[in-house]
C-alpha positions in Angstrom: -58.7 -18.2 -35.5 -57.4 -18.4 -31.9 -54.7 -20.8 -30.9 -57.0 -23.2 -29.0 -59.4 -23.2 -32.0 -56.6 -24.1 -34.3 -55.5 -26.9 -32.0 -59.1 -28.3 -31.8 -59.6 -28.1 -35.5 -56.4 -30.0 -36.2 -57.2 -32.6 -33.5 -60.6 -33.1 -35.2 -58.9 -33.4 -38.7 -56.8 -36.3 -37.2 -59.9 -37.8 -35.6 -58.4 -37.7 -32.1 -60.2 -37.3 -28.8 -58.6 -34.9 -26.3 -57.6 -38.0 -24.3 -55.8 -39.5 -27.3 -54.0 -36.2 -28.0 -52.9 -36.0 -24.4 -51.6 -39.6 -24.6 -49.6 -38.7 -27.7 -48.1 -35.8 -25.8 -47.2 -38.1 -22.8 -49.9 -36.7 -20.5 -52.6 -38.5 -18.6 -54.6 -35.5 -17.6 -56.9 -33.1 -19.4 -54.1 -30.9 -20.8 -55.4 -30.4 -24.4 -58.8 -29.5 -23.2 -57.4 -26.6 -21.2 -55.3 -25.5 -24.2 -58.4 -25.6 -26.4 -60.4 -23.5 -24.0 -57.6 -21.0 -23.5 -57.4 -21.9 -19.8 -53.9 -23.2 -19.9 -50.7 -21.3 -20.8 -48.1 -23.3 -22.8 -44.4 -23.4 -22.3 -42.3 -23.6 -25.4 -41.6 -27.2 -24.8 -45.3 -28.0 -24.6 -45.9 -26.0 -27.8 -43.5 -28.3 -29.6 -45.1 -31.4 -28.0 -48.6 -30.3 -29.0 -47.5 -29.5 -32.5 -45.8 -32.8 -32.9 -48.8 -34.7 -31.6 -51.0 -32.7 -34.0 -48.5 -33.3 -36.9 -48.2 -29.6 -37.7 -45.4 -27.0 -37.5 -45.5 -25.0 -34.3 -45.7 -21.8 -36.3 -48.9 -22.9 -37.9 -50.6 -22.9 -34.5 -49.2 -19.5 -33.7 -49.9 -17.8 -37.1 -52.8 -15.4 -37.3 -55.6 -16.0 -39.7 
């Protein structure tokens, strides 16, 4: 499963919209949508913000399978 698909799946498990996830990360734009589509590259800082907002370990988003 690709990184963006994992992020989307976890967001859905938590019952969050993309806008709600962005708010948890401190963003007002459409950040998570770009991540889920693979249109946005992440910095290490943003990876940790995303993982924290999704309540998962950053390694879980990066792991293959």
